[in-house]
N, C-alpha and C positions, 0 to 999 in steps of 0.2 A: 479636391483641388479647385482653386479659383481659376476662372477663365478670363481671357481678354474681353474687354467691354466693346461690343459693337454698337456704336452710337450713330444715329442718323445725322445727316448734314442739314443743319438748319440755317436759314438766311442770316448772315452777319454782314453788316456794312450797308452802304447806301445802294438801293436799287435804281435802275435807270427809269427816270420819269420826265418826259418832255414837258409836261405841264409845270412841274417844279422848276425845271430849267428856265422856262419862260417867265415864271413868277420872280425868280432870282434876278433875271436880267432887267426886269421892268419895275414892278412895285417895290421889291425889296431894295434894289439899288437906289431908287428914289428916296425911300424912307431912310436909309442909312445916310444919305447925303444930308438930309434935314436933321437927323438925330443919330449920330454914330452909336454903334452898339458898345456896351460897357467894356467888352474885352474882345480880343481877336479870336480866342478859342474858349468855348465853354466845355466843361467836362465834369464827370462825376468824381466821387472820391477815389474810384478805382482807375481814373485816367481814361475812361471811355468818353469819346467825344460826343457831345450833345449837339445834334445837328439843328439847323435853323428851322427845318420843317420835316415832319415824318408823314409819309403817305403809304398807301397800300403797296406801292412798288418795293418798299423796304421789307415786306413780308412775303414776297413772291417765293414760293417753294415751301412756305409754312403750311403743314397739313394739320387741319384741326383735329382729326381723329388720332393721328400719330403723336402730335406735339402738345396738344392741350388735353384732349379727352374731355370727359365731363367730370364734375365733382364726384369723388369716390371711385373713379375709374382710371386705370393706367393711362398715362404716366403720372397722374395725380397732380398735374400742374395747377389745376383749379381747386384743389382741396382734397383732404383725405376722407371726408365724409360726404355722402350725397346731399344732405340738407344743410350741412354746416350750422351757422348760427340761427337758422330758421327753427331748428329743433332745440338747441341748447347753446347757451353762451359759453365762451371760454372760461376756464377756471380762473377766478380772480384771487391771486395770491399777493400778499404783502410780506416781504422779507423782514423778519424780525429776530432779534436775539441780542441780549445785552445784560450786563451786571450779574444776575443770578438766574437760576432756573425759575425761582418764584416770580421775579419781575417779568421774565419773558412769558411765563404762563399767563400772567395777568394781561399782557399786551395781546396774546393770542385770543383770549376770551373777549377782549374789547373789540378786536377786529372781526371776530365771528359774529358778535352782537350787531355790528354795523354792516353786515352783508358780505363779508369775505367768504369765499366758498372753498378755500384750500389753505393749508398751513405751509409756510416756508421758513425753515430754520437756518439762521446764521450762527455759526460757531466761532468762538474766539480763537485767536492764533495758537495758543498752547494746545487746545483740543485738535486743531487742524494738523499740528506738527507732532502729535503723539507725546505730549507732556502733560502731566497732572498739574493741577492748579498750585500745588505747593512745591513744584520743581523750581530750582534756581533759575532755569531758563525762562520760566513763566512770570517772573516778578515784574509787576507793572503792566502786564498785558492781560491779566485775568478779567474777563467780562468787558473788554474795551471795544472790540469790533464784532462781538457775538456773544452767545451764551456759553459759559464754561460747563462742560459735561465730562466728569471724570469717572463716574461709576453708575451702576444701575440705580442707586439712590437718587442721583441727580436727574436721570432720565425719567424716573417715576414722578418726580416733582414737576418736571417740564410738561408732561402730558396729563397731569392730574385733572380729572374732570372733563377732559376733551373726548369727543365721540370718535375714537380711533377706528371703530368699525364702519363709520359713515363718512368721515372726512379724510381726504388724502393729504399726505405730508411729504413735502419736498425738503430734502436735506442737502445743503451745499457743503459737501465734505468729500475729500478725495483720498489722500494717503491713508487716512484712518476710516474710510467709508465702511469696510467690513465690520469694524468694531462698533461703529455707531448704528449700523443696521442691526447687528446682534442685540445691542442695548434696546433698540426700539421694539424688536420682536419680543424680547423678554418682558418689557414693560407692558406691551399690548396683551400678551398672554396672561400677565398678572391681573389685568383688568377683566379677563374673561373673553378677550377677542381672539378667535381662532385664526390661524395663519392664513386660511383661504379668504378671510375678510380684510386683512391688512392691505392697505393700498397706499401708494406713494412712489417716490423716486429718490434714489441716492445718486448724487452727481457722479461719483466713482470714476472720474475721468482724469487719470494720472498723466496721460501724455501731454495734455495742454499745460500741466504744471512745469514740465521740463522746457516747454516752448516759451511760456509767457508769464507764469505766475509765481512759481518757486516754492510752493508748499508741498514739496516732496520729502520723503524720508529715505526710502530704500532705493537701490539701483533699479533701472527700468525693467529688467526681465523678471525679478521676483515681484515687482509691483504689478506687472501684467498678469502674473499668476494670480494675485489677489483679485484683480478685476474679473478674471475668468472664473475663479471660485464663486464669486457672487452670482455670475450668470448661471452657473450650474446649480447652485443651491436654490436660487429663486425659481428656476425652471421646475424643480422638484417640489419646493415647499411654499412658495409665495406667488401664486398664479396672477395676482393683481398688482404685483410690484414691478415698477420700471427699473431695470437693473443698472442703467447708466443714463446719464444725461450728457451726451457728448457735446462739449462746450466750445463754441466759437466766441462766446461773449467775452471771455477774459483776453483772448487774443485781440479782439477788436478794441477792448479797453486799453490794451498795451500799444495800440497804434496801427493795427492791421487795417487794410482797406476792406471794402465789402467783398471784393473778389478773393482776397486772401483769406478772410474769415470763412467764406464758403468752401474754398478749396482745402484749407488746412483742417477744417472740421471734418469734412468727408474723408480726408486721408487718414485721420485718426480713427474714424469709424471703421474704415476698411481694415486697419491694423487690429482692432478689437474683434471684428468678425473672423478674421484669419486666425487669431489666437484661439478663439472658441472652437472653430472647426478643427484646428490641429489638436485640441484637447479631445476631440471625438464627439462633440456635440453636433446634432443635426441642426442646420441653419434655421429650419422652420420651427424648431423647439424653443429657440431663444430670441430670434430676430424681432418678433412681434412685440417684445418688451423693451426694445431699444428706443431711446428718445433723444432729442437734441435740445440745445440751449443756445439761442442766438441773441445778439444785441439788436436794438432798434435805434437808429440814428435819425437825424432830422431831415436828411435828404430823401424825402418821402418816396418818390417813384423808384429810385435805385433800391431802397430797402424792400419795397413790395416785390420788385423783380427778383431780388435775392432769395426771398422766401419761396417764390414760385419756382425758381431754378433749383433750389435745394430739393424740393419734392421730386421734380422730374429727374434730376441726376441720381438721387438715392434709389428711386424705383428702378432705374436702368442698371445701376451697379448691382443691386441685389438680385435682379432677375438674370442679367447677362453674365456677371462675374461669379456669383455664388450659387446660381441655379435655384434660388428660392421659388417655391410654387404657391405657398400660402399667401393670399393677398395681404394679410396683416404684416407679413415680413417685408413688404415693399413700401410700407408707409413711413414717411419722414414726419413723425409727430414731434412738435417742438414747443418749448416754453420760450417766452421772450421777456427780456428785461430792458427797460429803457436805459439810455446810455448814461451811466453814472459819471463818466469822465467829461461829459458835455455840460454838466452842471457848473455854475459859477458861484463863487462866494460873493461877488459883486452883484447887487440888484437881484436878489434871489427870487423875486416874483417872476422874473423872466424865465426861471426854470419851470414854472407851471406851464408856460406856453410851449417850451421845448418838449417837455414830457408828453403833453397832449398830442403834438404832431407825431412824436415817436410811437406813442401808443396807437394812434390812428394807423400808422404804417403796419404795425403788428396785426391789427384787426383786418385791414384790407388785404394783408398777406396771408391770412388764414391761420393764425396761431391757435394752439389748443389751451394755452395757459399764459398768463401775463402778470408781470409785476411792474408797477409804475413807481419810479423813484419820487421821493418827497422833495419839496422845494428847498429844504434846509440841509440836505445831505452833504453839501460842500462845506458846511460848517461843523456838523456834528451828527450823531445818530438822530434820526427824526423824532420830533415830538409827536404826541398822540394826535394833535390837531393837524400837523402836516401829513401824517400817515393817513388820516381820515380823508383829507382833501385828495391825496393821491388815489385812494380807493374810489372816491366820488368821480374822479376823472374817468375811470373805467366804466362806472355805472352810467354816466352820461353818454359815453360812446355806445354802450349797449342799448340803452333805452330811449335816447333822444336824437341821436345823430342820423338815423336812417341808413347806416352803413352795414347793418347786419341782416338786411331783408333778403338779400340774394347772394349766393356764393360767388366769390371772385369777381366783384363788380367792375374791376378795371380790365378784365379780359377783353381782348380784341382791340385795345388801344394800340394804335400804330407805335406810339412811343414806348409804352410798357412792354409790349411783346418784343420790340427791338432790343430794349435794354435787357430783358430776360435772356434773350439769345446771346447778347454780347457778354453778359456776366457768366453765363454758362460756358461759353467758349474760353474766356479768360481762366476760369476755374479748372477746366479740363487741361489747359496748358500747364498749370501748376501741378496738377495730379500726375500728368505724364512725366514731368521733371522729377518729382518725388519717386515715381516708380523706377525711373532710370537710375536713381541712386541706390536702389535696393529696398525701397519702402520707407515707411514713416520713421521707424526707429533709426535706421541708417541715416536718414536725412537730419533727424534731431541730433544725432551724434556728430554730424558734420556742421551743425549750427545753421542749416539752411533756412528753416522757418524763422528762427530767432533773428537772423540777419535781415531777412526780407521785411519783417515787422519793424525792426529798428530803423531801417532806411525809410519806410513809409511814414513812421512817426516823426522822423527828422524833417521830412519834406513838409509835413503839415505844420510843425512848429515854426519852421522858417516862414511859411506863408502867413501864419498868424502874427509873427513878430514884425513882418514887413507891412502888414495891413492888407495884403492881397486877399487873405481869407478873413472875413469880418466875424467877430464874436461880439454880438450886441451887448453893450454894457461893460465891455472889457477893453477892446481896442477901437471901438467906435460907439457913438451914441451913449456916452457915459452919463449917468445921473449926477446932477449937481450935489445932491445930498443923498447919502447912503446910510441907512440905519440897520443895525444888526438886531434881529428879533431875539427873544428868549430862546435858548437852545436846550436840548435834552441834557440833563446832568446825570452822570453815573454816580451812584451811591458809593462814596469812598470806603464805607465799611463792608461793601459787598465782597471784596477780595478776601478780607479777613474771615468773614463768615464761610465763604466757600472753602478756604483752606482748612478751617476747623472741621467742616463737614467731611472732607476727604480723609483727614486723619482719624475721624470717628469711625468711618467705614472700615478702615484698615484695622482698627483696634477691636471692632465688634464682630468681624466676619470669622468664619471657621477656617483656621489655619490649615487643617487637614484637607478640607475640600479645595481650598485655594492651591495648595501644593500639588494635589493630584491633577487639577485642571491645567495648571501652568506647565507641568511636566509633559502632559499629553500634547499641549499646544506646541511646545518646542520640538517634541519628537516628530510631529507631523510636518512642521516647518522645515526640518532637516531632511524629510523624506519627500514624497510627492503626492500626498493625498489632499483632498479638499479641506481647507482650514476652517470653513465656516462653522461646521458643527462643534469643533473644538473651541472656537471663539465664543459661540453661544454658551457653552458650558462654563467657560472662564468668566464671562460677565455675570452669569447666574451665581457663581461663587464669589462675586463682588471683586473680581480682579478689575483693576482700573485701566483706563485707556493708556496711561503711561507705562504701566507694568506690562501690558500685552505688547505694546510697541517696542519696549526694551527687549523682550524675549525675541522678537523678530529682528531687531537690530543685531543681537548677538548671533542669530542664525545666518543673517544675510548681509550685514554691514549697512553702511549708509552711503547715499549718493553724494558725490561732491562734483559741482559743476566744473567742467574743464575750462580754464581761462587761458586764452591764447593772446599773445602779444604780437 
């Protein structure tokens, strides 16, 4: 059973500093008389007041050993590895997926040839929602926002010629994550790559779909069963696979503040760990393969503080609440993507600057993996040239900027340490509120997280509309002439070829093997065993993503969002 979290009291708010008081009464008062400050109150995206001056008084009571530690040491505020980027840079991933498996495979090869060190797969909406490419619901959406994968034949093409035993692959997939993982395992084994060498991550984070994104299929409780099935299967079979990437990114993209992103992500993580422990898994058998996925926005110092607070909070939760003893179980390892919703269709070159600042925040915050958005993504899927520039942004940060030479270079800053403490306190307040409602699932069912995010998004949009929040090139500093560059075009014939391929698979597979595999799948779905072995056998029999999802729909039903008036 989980235990209450005992957390130390860290300094929050302004400390008493006579020197600062004297400075305010003299120099600052005189300066403001000559040049009034731009606004009465300065604050971060989370509503945390930014004071006019930070001093050592604001950190009185902060204990270095207890609150910061050293890199690789509890509470991991300063990083999860002792040497951080002095030994190895973060994994540089560029998210890709479009049109067909063949075209996406070519983009992956292109990116690997230009220095990318990990693959990141975007799937189209039909694949995410458990529909095959020839389903009526998929019409017009095949290959539009990601790669369509309907069967093992598609997965084999997607990974053809890629070094699956050497490169890690991140798959942004949730409701159908167990199926896509099974397809990846089967394709890797067909290449001769044993399970112990397969490495990567399935996002597999269904809770944030109910909160912010909407690509769910089944009701929450059977969906949580699938998540836990992946935990259990990977603990036994895939020792190098990260079983989940618990995502705050999509909540942030929907409008959450930094504090909400931090709190709601950790609340989801607590729910996943509780589900696994209730299944009978030992926390130290699976927790070391949990990972996180955060957004990076342009408010540099708040974002760095968020990443530092996340490590400290997660280590505390795992040790105090769940009794984890393996140091790897305490690590908040995370991938970061720069903020897609911050990109503008107007003056797209400005997006290069935004993305660079956001990527810098991820690096200063100690990310293990990073995707940088391309300048043209507000218009279309990125061109090869734009994707290459986004990758070069990471490489310049790694090799030229001097920000990788020592771990956590902003540690000890009065401002950064104060904001880290303030964000942590705000996040604990949200976590306590969710706990008082009965936990994450109960809070989701009451619409708590959804409502908080919607209200935050509304406040930001009002500020942008009024001009109080400046978006360069949109509501201020507009360019006189704006040109639209060539954008990436999806092959209109791709959907037809994909549909033909799905139908060919159905025509050529063994009906007997398919029947046996699907019957076993449905039997286990209606019982209580782990579904992963049955899903692996089904995909080997060339059952499709849609067919497997449909069998689970029959067994469990579909989730419908409750709309209240």
